[in-house]
TIVO-2410 file (N, C-alpha, C; in nm, 3 decimals):
# residues 181
REC num residu      c1      c2      c3 atome chaine
REC   1      M  12.823   8.366   7.414     N      A
REC   1      M  12.727   8.465   7.373    CA      A
REC   1      M  12.595   8.438   7.443     C      A
REC   2      K  12.537   8.544   7.493     N      A
REC   2      K  12.411   8.534   7.565    CA      A
REC   2      K  12.296   8.519   7.466     C      A
REC   3      K  12.212   8.419   7.493     N      A
REC   3      K  12.099   8.391   7.403    CA      A
REC   3      K  11.964   8.405   7.471     C      A
REC   4      R  11.958   8.401   7.606     N      A
REC   4      R  11.828   8.404   7.674    CA      A
REC   4      R  11.842   8.464   7.813     C      A
REC   5      I  11.746   8.551   7.848     N      A
REC   5      I  11.732   8.605   7.983    CA      A
REC   5      I  11.587   8.579   8.023     C      A
REC   6      N  11.568   8.509   8.133     N      A
REC   6      N  11.434   8.480   8.185    CA      A
REC   6      N  11.405   8.573   8.302     C      A
REC   7      F  11.281   8.620   8.311     N      A
REC   7      F  11.247   8.711   8.420    CA      A
REC   7      F  11.100   8.699   8.457     C      A
REC   8      F  11.069   8.749   8.574     N      A
REC   8      F  10.931   8.770   8.617    CA      A
REC   8      F  10.919   8.918   8.647     C      A
REC   9      A  10.821   8.984   8.587     N      A
REC   9      A  10.804   9.128   8.605    CA      A
REC   9      A  10.660   9.168   8.575     C      A
REC  10      V  10.620   9.279   8.635     N      A
REC  10      V  10.491   9.340   8.608    CA      A
REC  10      V  10.518   9.479   8.553     C      A
REC  11      N  10.413   9.552   8.519     N      A
REC  11      N  10.430   9.684   8.458    CA      A
REC  11      N  10.522   9.775   8.539     C      A
REC  12      D  10.504   9.779   8.671     N      A
REC  12      D  10.587   9.867   8.756    CA      A
REC  12      D  10.735   9.833   8.747     C      A
REC  13      D  10.766   9.709   8.714     N      A
REC  13      D  10.906   9.667   8.699    CA      A
REC  13      D  10.958   9.697   8.559     C      A
REC  14      L  10.876   9.673   8.457     N      A
REC  14      L  10.922   9.684   8.319    CA      A
REC  14      L  10.933   9.827   8.270     C      A
REC  15      G  10.843   9.915   8.315     N      A
REC  15      G  10.849  10.055   8.271    CA      A
REC  15      G  10.987  10.117   8.293     C      A
REC  16      P  11.040  10.111   8.416     N      A
REC  16      P  11.172  10.168   8.440    CA      A
REC  16      P  11.284  10.098   8.363     C      A
REC  17      V  11.272   9.967   8.342     N      A
REC  17      V  11.373   9.894   8.265    CA      A
REC  17      V  11.377   9.947   8.122     C      A
REC  18      L  11.261   9.958   8.060     N      A
REC  18      L  11.257  10.004   7.921    CA      A
REC  18      L  11.297  10.151   7.910     C      A
REC  19      D  11.258  10.233   8.007     N      A
REC  19      D  11.301  10.373   8.008    CA      A
REC  19      D  11.454  10.382   8.015     C      A
REC  20      S  11.515  10.298   8.097     N      A
REC  20      S  11.660  10.297   8.110    CA      A
REC  20      S  11.727  10.252   7.980     C      A
REC  21      L  11.674  10.147   7.919     N      A
REC  21      L  11.726  10.101   7.789    CA      A
REC  21      L  11.719  10.213   7.686     C      A
REC  22      E  11.603  10.278   7.680     N      A
REC  22      E  11.581  10.383   7.581    CA      A
REC  22      E  11.667  10.506   7.609     C      A
REC  23      G  11.713  10.520   7.734     N      A
REC  23      G  11.806  10.628   7.767    CA      A
REC  23      G  11.945  10.603   7.711     C      A
REC  24      E  11.974  10.477   7.679     N      A
REC  24      E  12.105  10.441   7.626    CA      A
REC  24      E  12.107  10.423   7.474     C      A
REC  25      V  11.994  10.379   7.419     N      A
REC  25      V  11.986  10.358   7.274    CA      A
REC  25      V  11.841  10.377   7.230     C      A
REC  26      R  11.822  10.439   7.115     N      A
REC  26      R  11.687  10.457   7.063    CA      A
REC  26      R  11.641  10.325   7.004     C      A
REC  27      L  11.524  10.278   7.049     N      A
REC  27      L  11.477  10.145   7.012    CA      A
REC  27      L  11.346  10.149   6.935     C      A
REC  28      R  11.318  10.037   6.870     N      A
REC  28      R  11.192  10.012   6.802    CA      A
REC  28      R  11.142   9.877   6.853     C      A
REC  29      Y  11.014   9.869   6.889     N      A
REC  29      Y  10.951   9.745   6.935    CA      A
REC  29      Y  10.846   9.709   6.830     C      A
REC  30      T  10.863   9.595   6.765     N      A
REC  30      T  10.772   9.554   6.658    CA      A
REC  30      T  10.704   9.423   6.697     C      A
REC  31      L  10.571   9.423   6.693     N      A
REC  31      L  10.497   9.303   6.727    CA      A
REC  31      L  10.536   9.188   6.634     C      A
REC  32      M  10.574   9.075   6.693     N      A
REC  32      M  10.614   8.959   6.615    CA      A
REC  32      M  10.491   8.874   6.581     C      A
REC  33      G  10.506   8.789   6.481     N      A
REC  33      G  10.400   8.696   6.444    CA      A
REC  33      G  10.347   8.725   6.305     C      A
REC  34      S  10.239   8.657   6.272     N      A
REC  34      S  10.178   8.670   6.139    CA      A
REC  34      S  10.068   8.776   6.139     C      A
REC  35      H  10.059   8.848   6.029     N      A
REC  35      H   9.957   8.950   6.013    CA      A
REC  35      H   9.928   8.968   5.864     C      A
REC  36      T   9.812   9.022   5.833     N      A
REC  36      T   9.773   9.035   5.693    CA      A
REC  36      T   9.822   9.164   5.627     C      A
REC  37      A   9.857   9.263   5.705     N      A
REC  37      A   9.903   9.390   5.650    CA      A
REC  37      A  10.055   9.390   5.636     C      A
REC  38      E  10.105   9.451   5.530     N      A
REC  38      E  10.250   9.457   5.510    CA      A
REC  38      E  10.316   9.547   5.615     C      A
REC  39      K  10.239   9.643   5.666     N      A
REC  39      K  10.292   9.737   5.765    CA      A
REC  39      K  10.298   9.671   5.903     C      A
REC  40      N  10.412   9.684   5.969     N      A
REC  40      N  10.430   9.628   6.103    CA      A
REC  40      N  10.362   9.713   6.209     C      A
REC  41      V  10.324   9.651   6.320     N      A
REC  41      V  10.276   9.723   6.438    CA      A
REC  41      V  10.400   9.755   6.520     C      A
REC  42      T  10.431   9.884   6.531     N      A
REC  42      T  10.557   9.927   6.592    CA      A
REC  42      T  10.536  10.033   6.698     C      A
REC  43      F  10.618  10.025   6.802     N      A
REC  43      F  10.618  10.124   6.910    CA      A
REC  43      F  10.759  10.179   6.923     C      A
REC  44      L  10.769  10.310   6.944     N      A
REC  44      L  10.899  10.373   6.960    CA      A
REC  44      L  10.935  10.390   7.108     C      A
REC  45      R  10.838  10.364   7.194     N      A
REC  45      R  10.861  10.363   7.339    CA      A
REC  45      R  10.798  10.236   7.394     C      A
REC  46      G  10.876  10.165   7.475     N      A
REC  46      G  10.823  10.043   7.535    CA      A
REC  46      G  10.701  10.070   7.622     C      A
REC  47      G  10.700  10.188   7.685     N      A
REC  47      G  10.587  10.225   7.770    CA      A
REC  47      G  10.456  10.240   7.695     C      A
REC  48      D  10.463  10.249   7.562     N      A
REC  48      D  10.342  10.261   7.480    CA      A
REC  48      D  10.281  10.126   7.443     C      A
REC  49      I  10.350  10.018   7.477     N      A
REC  49      I  10.297   9.884   7.447    CA      A
REC  49      I  10.175   9.860   7.535     C      A
REC  50      A  10.063   9.831   7.472     N      A
REC  50      A   9.941   9.802   7.547    CA      A
REC  50      A   9.963   9.678   7.633     C      A
REC  51      D   9.914   9.679   7.754     N      A
REC  51      D   9.924   9.564   7.844    CA      A
REC  51      D  10.068   9.528   7.882     C      A
REC  52      L  10.160   9.621   7.877     N      A
REC  52      L  10.298   9.593   7.919    CA      A
REC  52      L  10.298   9.541   8.062     C      A
REC  53      G  10.356   9.423   8.082     N      A
REC  53      G  10.364   9.365   8.215    CA      A
REC  53      G  10.235   9.302   8.264     C      A
REC  54      R  10.138   9.288   8.175     N      A
REC  54      R  10.013   9.220   8.209    CA      A
REC  54      R   9.990   9.111   8.104     C      A
REC  55      A   9.989   8.987   8.151     N      A
REC  55      A   9.970   8.874   8.060    CA      A
REC  55      A   9.828   8.877   8.003     C      A
REC  56      V   9.818   8.863   7.872     N      A
REC  56      V   9.686   8.862   7.808    CA      A
REC  56      V   9.645   8.720   7.770     C      A
REC  57      K   9.732   8.624   7.794     N      A
REC  57      K   9.702   8.482   7.772    CA      A
REC  57      K   9.747   8.407   7.897     C      A
REC  58      D   9.703   8.282   7.911     N      A
REC  58      D   9.729   8.207   8.034    CA      A
REC  58      D   9.862   8.130   8.036     C      A
REC  59      A   9.947   8.153   7.937     N      A
REC  59      A  10.079   8.090   7.933    CA      A
REC  59      A  10.179   8.187   7.872     C      A
REC  60      S  10.300   8.187   7.924     N      A
REC  60      S  10.404   8.276   7.872    CA      A
REC  60      S  10.420   8.262   7.721     C      A
REC  61      A  10.422   8.138   7.674     N      A
REC  61      A  10.445   8.112   7.531    CA      A
REC  61      A  10.336   8.168   7.441     C      A
REC  62      K  10.218   8.196   7.495     N      A
REC  62      K  10.106   8.248   7.416    CA      A
REC  62      K  10.098   8.402   7.418     C      A
REC  63      C  10.177   8.466   7.506     N      A
REC  63      C  10.171   8.612   7.521    CA      A
REC  63      C  10.242   8.681   7.405     C      A
REC  64      P  10.204   8.805   7.374     N      A
REC  64      P  10.269   8.878   7.265    CA      A
REC  64      P  10.419   8.892   7.286     C      A
REC  65      C  10.490   8.892   7.175     N      A
REC  65      C  10.635   8.904   7.175    CA      A
REC  65      C  10.672   9.017   7.078     C      A
REC  66      Y  10.775   9.091   7.111     N      A
REC  66      Y  10.815   9.207   7.031    CA      A
REC  66      Y  10.959   9.192   6.984     C      A
REC  67      L  10.981   9.222   6.859     N      A
REC  67      L  11.115   9.226   6.802    CA      A
REC  67      L  11.173   9.362   6.842     C      A
REC  68      V  11.285   9.362   6.911     N      A
REC  68      V  11.348   9.487   6.954    CA      A
REC  68      V  11.472   9.509   6.870     C      A
REC  69      T  11.478   9.627   6.809     N      A
REC  69      T  11.592   9.664   6.726    CA      A
REC  69      T  11.630   9.808   6.757     C      A
REC  70      A  11.750   9.845   6.717     N      A
REC  70      A  11.788   9.986   6.720    CA      A
REC  70      A  11.694  10.059   6.623     C      A
REC  71      L  11.659  10.181   6.657     N      A
REC  71      L  11.561  10.256   6.577    CA      A
REC  71      L  11.601  10.267   6.430     C      A
REC  72      E  11.730  10.282   6.402     N      A
REC  72      E  11.773  10.301   6.264    CA      A
REC  72      E  11.766  10.173   6.179     C      A
REC  73      K  11.743  10.060   6.242     N      A
REC  73      K  11.732   9.933   6.169    CA      A
REC  73      K  11.589   9.916   6.117     C      A
REC  74      E  11.577   9.894   5.988     N      A
REC  74      E  11.446   9.866   5.931    CA      A
REC  74      E  11.406   9.723   5.966     C      A
REC  75      V  11.280   9.703   5.998     N      A
REC  75      V  11.228   9.569   6.028    CA      A
REC  75      V  11.159   9.517   5.903     C      A
REC  76      T  11.205   9.400   5.857     N      A
REC  76      T  11.154   9.342   5.734    CA      A
REC  76      T  11.063   9.224   5.764     C      A
REC  77      P  10.935   9.233   5.728     N      A
REC  77      P  10.847   9.117   5.744    CA      A
REC  77      P  10.869   9.020   5.627     C      A
REC  78      R  10.841   8.895   5.651     N      A
REC  78      R  10.855   8.792   5.548    CA      A
REC  78      R  10.718   8.770   5.483     C      A
REC  79      F  10.714   8.773   5.350     N      A
REC  79      F  10.590   8.752   5.275    CA      A
REC  79      F  10.568   8.602   5.261     C      A
REC  80      L  10.448   8.556   5.293     N      A
REC  80      L  10.414   8.414   5.282    CA      A
REC  80      L  10.285   8.398   5.203     C      A
REC  81      R  10.288   8.311   5.102     N      A
REC  81      R  10.166   8.279   5.028    CA      A
REC  81      R  10.113   8.147   5.084     C      A
REC  82      L   9.989   8.150   5.130     N      A
REC  82      L   9.928   8.033   5.189    CA      A
REC  82      L   9.873   7.939   5.082     C      A
REC  83      N   9.851   7.813   5.117     N      A
REC  83      N   9.794   7.715   5.023    CA      A
REC  83      N   9.659   7.760   4.970     C      A
REC  84      S   9.587   7.838   5.048     N      A
REC  84      S   9.455   7.887   5.007    CA      A
REC  84      S   9.464   7.996   4.900     C      A
REC  85      G   9.588   8.044   4.874     N      A
REC  85      G   9.606   8.152   4.778    CA      A
REC  85      G   9.615   8.288   4.846     C      A
REC  86      E   9.569   8.294   4.971     N      A
REC  86      E   9.581   8.418   5.048    CA      A
REC  86      E   9.728   8.437   5.085     C      A
REC  87      H   9.758   8.556   5.133     N      A
REC  87      H   9.895   8.580   5.177    CA      A
REC  87      H   9.896   8.640   5.316     C      A
REC  88      T  10.010   8.631   5.378     N      A
REC  88      T  10.030   8.687   5.511    CA      A
REC  88      T  10.174   8.735   5.522     C      A
REC  89      Y  10.201   8.811   5.623     N      A
REC  89      Y  10.336   8.857   5.652    CA      A
REC  89      Y  10.374   8.806   5.790     C      A
REC  90      S  10.498   8.771   5.805     N      A
REC  90      S  10.547   8.721   5.933    CA      A
REC  90      S  10.667   8.805   5.976     C      A
REC  91      T  10.658   8.859   6.097     N      A
REC  91      T  10.769   8.937   6.151    CA      A
REC  91      T  10.839   8.852   6.255     C      A
REC  92      S  10.967   8.826   6.230     N      A
REC  92      S  11.046   8.742   6.320    CA      A
REC  92      S  11.194   8.781   6.309     C      A
REC  93      Q  11.277   8.705   6.376     N      A
REC  93      Q  11.421   8.730   6.367    CA      A
REC  93      Q  11.481   8.676   6.237     C      A
REC  94      L  11.408   8.596   6.164     N      A
REC  94      L  11.461   8.533   6.043    CA      A
REC  94      L  11.522   8.634   5.947     C      A
REC  95      L  11.450   8.740   5.915     N      A
REC  95      L  11.501   8.843   5.823    CA      A
REC  95      L  11.554   8.965   5.898     C      A
REC  96      N  11.559   8.956   6.030     N      A
REC  96      N  11.601   9.068   6.115    CA      A
REC  96      N  11.702   9.021   6.219     C      A
REC  97      P  11.822   8.983   6.177     N      A
REC  97      P  11.918   8.923   6.270    CA      A
REC  97      P  11.973   9.020   6.376     C      A
REC  98      D  11.964   9.150   6.352     N      A
REC  98      D  12.017   9.249   6.448    CA      A
REC  98      D  11.911   9.284   6.551     C      A
REC  99      S  11.850   9.181   6.609     N      A
REC  99      S  11.736   9.202   6.698    CA      A
REC  99      S  11.737   9.104   6.814     C      A
REC 100      V  11.650   9.133   6.911     N      A
REC 100      V  11.618   9.039   7.018    CA      A
REC 100      V  11.466   9.028   7.023     C      A
REC 101      A  11.419   8.918   7.079     N      A
REC 101      A  11.275   8.898   7.097    CA      A
REC 101      A  11.245   8.923   7.245     C      A
REC 102      F  11.153   9.015   7.270     N      A
REC 102      F  11.116   9.055   7.406    CA      A
REC 102      F  10.972   9.012   7.430     C      A
REC 103      S  10.955   8.920   7.524     N      A
REC 103      S  10.822   8.873   7.562    CA      A
REC 103      S  10.798   8.916   7.706     C      A
REC 104      P  10.722   9.023   7.727     N      A
REC 104      P  10.705   9.075   7.863    CA      A
REC 104      P  10.617   8.990   7.954     C      A
REC 105      A  10.516   8.920   7.898     N      A
REC 105      A  10.419   8.843   7.979    CA      A
REC 105      A  10.377   8.929   8.098     C      A
REC 106      G  10.380   8.874   8.223     N      A
REC 106      G  10.347   8.956   8.340    CA      A
REC 106      G  10.231   8.904   8.422     C      A
REC 107      L  10.160   8.997   8.483     N      A
REC 107      L  10.055   8.964   8.579    CA      A
REC 107      L   9.932   8.905   8.510     C      A
REC 108      W   9.892   8.788   8.558     N      A
REC 108      W   9.769   8.723   8.514    CA      A
REC 108      W   9.681   8.716   8.637     C      A
REC 109      N   9.572   8.780   8.638     N      A
REC 109      N   9.483   8.804   8.753    CA      A
REC 109      N   9.567   8.863   8.867     C      A
REC 110      K   9.527   8.846   8.990     N      A
REC 110      K   9.597   8.915   9.099    CA      A
REC 110      K   9.705   8.832   9.167     C      A
REC 111      N   9.713   8.702   9.137     N      A
REC 111      N   9.806   8.620   9.214    CA      A
REC 111      N   9.892   8.526   9.130     C      A
REC 112      I   9.906   8.554   9.001     N      A
REC 112      I   9.995   8.476   8.915    CA      A
REC 112      I  10.073   8.572   8.827     C      A
REC 113      V  10.205   8.554   8.824     N      A
REC 113      V  10.291   8.630   8.734    CA      A
REC 113      V  10.354   8.530   8.639     C      A
REC 114      L  10.331   8.552   8.509     N      A
REC 114      L  10.387   8.464   8.407    CA      A
REC 114      L  10.524   8.514   8.363     C      A
REC 115      A  10.613   8.419   8.339     N      A
REC 115      A  10.752   8.450   8.303    CA      A
REC 115      A  10.762   8.524   8.171     C      A
REC 116      G  10.854   8.617   8.167     N      A
REC 116      G  10.889   8.686   8.044    CA      A
REC 116      G  11.031   8.647   8.004     C      A
REC 117      S  11.073   8.695   7.887     N      A
REC 117      S  11.208   8.662   7.842    CA      A
REC 117      S  11.257   8.763   7.739     C      A
REC 118      V  11.389   8.765   7.726     N      A
REC 118      V  11.456   8.834   7.617    CA      A
REC 118      V  11.545   8.727   7.555     C      A
REC 119      T  11.528   8.703   7.425     N      A
REC 119      T  11.604   8.598   7.359    CA      A
REC 119      T  11.656   8.647   7.225     C      A
REC 120      T  11.753   8.574   7.173     N      A
REC 120      T  11.797   8.598   7.036    CA      A
REC 120      T  11.848   8.468   6.976     C      A
REC 121      V  11.833   8.456   6.846     N      A
REC 121      V  11.889   8.343   6.774    CA      A
REC 121      V  12.015   8.386   6.701     C      A
REC 122      S  12.051   8.512   6.716     N      A
REC 122      S  12.157   8.573   6.636    CA      A
REC 122      S  12.283   8.601   6.716     C      A
REC 123      D  12.395   8.586   6.649     N      A
REC 123      D  12.525   8.620   6.707    CA      A
REC 123      D  12.577   8.753   6.654     C      A
REC 124      T  12.494   8.830   6.582     N      A
REC 124      T  12.544   8.956   6.527    CA      A
REC 124      T  12.583   9.050   6.640     C      A
REC 125      E  12.670   9.140   6.610     N      A
REC 125      E  12.717   9.237   6.709    CA      A
REC 125      E  12.600   9.318   6.767     C      A
REC 126      D  12.508   9.360   6.682     N      A
REC 126      D  12.393   9.439   6.728    CA      A
REC 126      D  12.302   9.359   6.820     C      A
REC 127      A  12.273   9.235   6.784     N      A
REC 127      A  12.186   9.151   6.868    CA      A
REC 127      A  12.252   9.126   7.003     C      A
REC 128      Q  12.380   9.097   7.003     N      A
REC 128      Q  12.450   9.071   7.129    CA      A
REC 128      Q  12.463   9.197   7.214     C      A
REC 129      R  12.475   9.311   7.150     N      A
REC 129      R  12.479   9.439   7.223    CA      A
REC 129      R  12.345   9.461   7.295     C      A
REC 130      L  12.233   9.432   7.226     N      A
REC 130      L  12.101   9.446   7.289    CA      A
REC 130      L  12.085   9.348   7.404     C      A
REC 131      M  12.132   9.225   7.388     N      A
REC 131      M  12.124   9.127   7.497    CA      A
REC 131      M  12.202   9.175   7.619     C      A
REC 132      K  12.322   9.226   7.596     N      A
REC 132      K  12.406   9.275   7.707    CA      A
REC 132      K  12.341   9.395   7.774     C      A
REC 133      L  12.279   9.481   7.696     N      A
REC 133      L  12.213   9.597   7.752    CA      A
REC 133      L  12.093   9.557   7.838     C      A
REC 134      F  12.009   9.467   7.789     N      A
REC 134      F  11.898   9.417   7.870    CA      A
REC 134      F  11.951   9.354   7.999     C      A
REC 135      D  12.054   9.273   7.988     N      A
REC 135      D  12.113   9.206   8.104    CA      A
REC 135      D  12.162   9.309   8.207     C      A
REC 136      K  12.234   9.409   8.161     N      A
REC 136      K  12.288   9.513   8.249    CA      A
REC 136      K  12.177   9.589   8.321     C      A
REC 137      V  12.073   9.626   8.247     N      A
REC 137      V  11.965   9.705   8.306    CA      A
REC 137      V  11.883   9.620   8.405     C      A
REC 138      L  11.855   9.495   8.372     N      A
REC 138      L  11.781   9.409   8.464    CA      A
REC 138      L  11.858   9.387   8.594     C      A
REC 139      R  11.988   9.370   8.585     N      A
REC 139      R  12.070   9.345   8.703    CA      A
REC 139      R  12.069   9.463   8.802     C      A
REC 140      R  12.040   9.582   8.754     N      A
REC 140      R  12.040   9.700   8.841    CA      A
REC 140      R  11.932   9.694   8.949     C      A
REC 141      T  11.812   9.646   8.913     N      A
REC 141      T  11.702   9.651   9.009    CA      A
REC 141      T  11.633   9.517   9.034     C      A
REC 142      F  11.658   9.418   8.951     N      A
REC 142      F  11.597   9.287   8.970    CA      A
REC 142      F  11.688   9.201   9.057     C      A
REC 143      V  11.630   9.101   9.121     N      A
REC 143      V  11.710   9.007   9.199    CA      A
REC 143      V  11.710   8.872   9.128     C      A
REC 144      K  11.819   8.800   9.143     N      A
REC 144      K  11.831   8.669   9.080    CA      A
REC 144      K  11.774   8.563   9.173     C      A
REC 145      V  11.679   8.486   9.123     N      A
REC 145      V  11.623   8.373   9.197    CA      A
REC 145      V  11.632   8.253   9.103     C      A
REC 146      N  11.725   8.163   9.134     N      A
REC 146      N  11.752   8.048   9.049    CA      A
REC 146      N  11.788   8.098   8.908     C      A
REC 147      A  11.719   8.055   8.805     N      A
REC 147      A  11.753   8.094   8.667    CA      A
REC 147      A  11.678   8.219   8.621     C      A
REC 148      F  11.605   8.286   8.712     N      A
REC 148      F  11.521   8.399   8.674    CA      A
REC 148      F  11.565   8.528   8.744     C      A
REC 149      W  11.548   8.639   8.672     N      A
REC 149      W  11.558   8.770   8.733    CA      A
REC 149      W  11.416   8.809   8.772     C      A
REC 150      V  11.399   8.863   8.892     N      A
REC 150      V  11.267   8.897   8.943    CA      A
REC 150      V  11.263   9.046   8.977     C      A
REC 151      G  11.168   9.117   8.916     N      A
REC 151      G  11.151   9.259   8.940    CA      A
REC 151      G  11.100   9.285   9.080     C      A
REC 152      P  11.122   9.407   9.134     N      A
REC 152      P  11.081   9.439   9.271    CA      A
REC 152      P  10.932   9.418   9.299     C      A
REC 153      S  10.846   9.461   9.210     N      A
REC 153      S  10.701   9.444   9.234    CA      A
REC 153      S  10.661   9.297   9.221     C      A
REC 154      A  10.720   9.226   9.124     N      A
REC 154      A  10.692   9.083   9.111    CA      A
REC 154      A  10.742   9.008   9.234     C      A
REC 155      F  10.858   9.050   9.288     N      A
REC 155      F  10.912   8.985   9.408    CA      A
REC 155      F  10.821   9.009   9.528     C      A
REC 156      S  10.765   9.129   9.538     N      A
REC 156      S  10.672   9.160   9.646    CA      A
REC 156      S  10.548   9.070   9.636     C      A
REC 157      L  10.496   9.054   9.515     N      A
REC 157      L  10.382   8.963   9.496    CA      A
REC 157      L  10.420   8.820   9.535     C      A
REC 158      F  10.537   8.777   9.493     N      A
REC 158      F  10.590   8.644   9.524    CA      A
REC 158      F  10.601   8.625   9.676     C      A
REC 159      S  10.653   8.725   9.744     N      A
REC 159      S  10.668   8.719   9.890    CA      A
REC 159      S  10.534   8.710   9.961     C      A
REC 160      N  10.430   8.760   9.896     N      A
REC 160      N  10.295   8.757   9.954    CA      A
REC 160      N  10.211   8.640   9.900     C      A
REC 161      G  10.277   8.541   9.841     N      A
REC 161      G  10.209   8.419   9.802    CA      A
REC 161      G  10.169   8.403   9.658     C      A
REC 162      A  10.199   8.500   9.572     N      A
REC 162      A  10.164   8.486   9.430    CA      A
REC 162      A  10.248   8.376   9.366     C      A
REC 163      R  10.190   8.313   9.268     N      A
REC 163      R  10.263   8.213   9.189    CA      A
REC 163      R  10.346   8.284   9.083     C      A
REC 164      L  10.470   8.243   9.065     N      A
REC 164      L  10.554   8.287   8.955    CA      A
REC 164      L  10.579   8.161   8.873     C      A
REC 165      T  10.523   8.158   8.751     N      A
REC 165      T  10.520   8.035   8.673    CA      A
REC 165      T  10.522   8.068   8.524     C      A
REC 166      T  10.532   7.965   8.442     N      A
REC 166      T  10.529   7.986   8.297    CA      A
REC 166      T  10.391   7.967   8.237     C      A
REC 167      A  10.301   7.901   8.312     N      A
REC 167      A  10.165   7.880   8.261    CA      A
REC 167      A  10.070   7.855   8.378     C      A
REC 168      V   9.952   7.910   8.368     N      A
REC 168      V   9.850   7.893   8.471    CA      A
REC 168      V   9.824   7.745   8.494     C      A
REC 169      Q   9.828   7.666   8.387     N      A
REC 169      Q   9.798   7.523   8.397    CA      A
REC 169      Q   9.910   7.441   8.460     C      A
REC 170      S  10.030   7.497   8.471     N      A
REC 170      S  10.143   7.423   8.529    CA      A
REC 170      S  10.114   7.390   8.674     C      A
REC 171      P  10.154   7.271   8.719     N      A
REC 171      P  10.134   7.238   8.859    CA      A
REC 171      P  10.218   7.331   8.948     C      A
REC 172      P  10.165   7.370   9.063     N      A
REC 172      P  10.237   7.462   9.152    CA      A
REC 172      P  10.377   7.416   9.192     C      A
REC 173      D  10.402   7.285   9.190     N      A
REC 173      D  10.537   7.241   9.228    CA      A
REC 173      D  10.642   7.278   9.123     C      A
REC 174      L  10.599   7.330   9.006     N      A
REC 174      L  10.693   7.377   8.904    CA      A
REC 174      L  10.712   7.529   8.911     C      A
REC 175      D  10.642   7.595   9.001     N      A
REC 175      D  10.655   7.740   9.018    CA      A
REC 175      D  10.794   7.775   9.067     C      A
REC 176      L  10.832   7.902   9.051     N      A
REC 176      L  10.959   7.950   9.104    CA      A
REC 176      L  10.958   7.935   9.255     C      A
REC 177      R  11.067   7.885   9.307     N      A
REC 177      R  11.084   7.870   9.451    CA      A
REC 177      R  11.225   7.916   9.486     C      A
REC 178      I  11.239   7.969   9.604     N      A
REC 178      I  11.373   8.005   9.651    CA      A
REC 178      I  11.437   7.878   9.706     C      A
REC 179      V  11.550   7.843   9.646     N      A
REC 179      V  11.623   7.724   9.688    CA      A
REC 179      V  11.735   7.767   9.780     C      A
REC 180      S  11.734   7.717   9.902     N      A
REC 180      S  11.842   7.753   9.995    CA      A
REC 180      S  11.946   7.642   9.995     C      A
REC 181      H  12.069   7.683  10.011     N      A
REC 181      H  12.181   7.587  10.009    CA      A
REC 181      H  12.229   7.559  10.147     C      A
***
């Protein structure tokens, strides 16, 4: 069962991927993480995600992540009472097993592209169907470089000297490189 797809992509790469996915299944993208409101931040089109394909933090792990589900699946946030007595809600895969986590990351300034990913912790049929769909759509236009799929625009940046990495602070020798055999 597929659990993780790693990629490098910018907005020009991700827009067509999400449009293609949405052409096959109606999706919901819900911002993951903790929030004070019970209502989730949700998008019905991936193209409506602000900063899609543009990293807003200097490391992939710090960039926003979205829970992707079929539209008909309700997304349930987890209620948490803090030690201070305040409460918060957390949206994750814990209460939403029929989902994948989509972290687009993307372009950080003009010469660094941060890695994105599609992952799941779930073996449910719906979660695995979404993983297979993402995999199929990425394979259509992205190229495989080592363990990563690289979108056409990200590959063009890479070919012109941009760093493809997981964090701005990472040493350049850990950046994506084409390994020849």
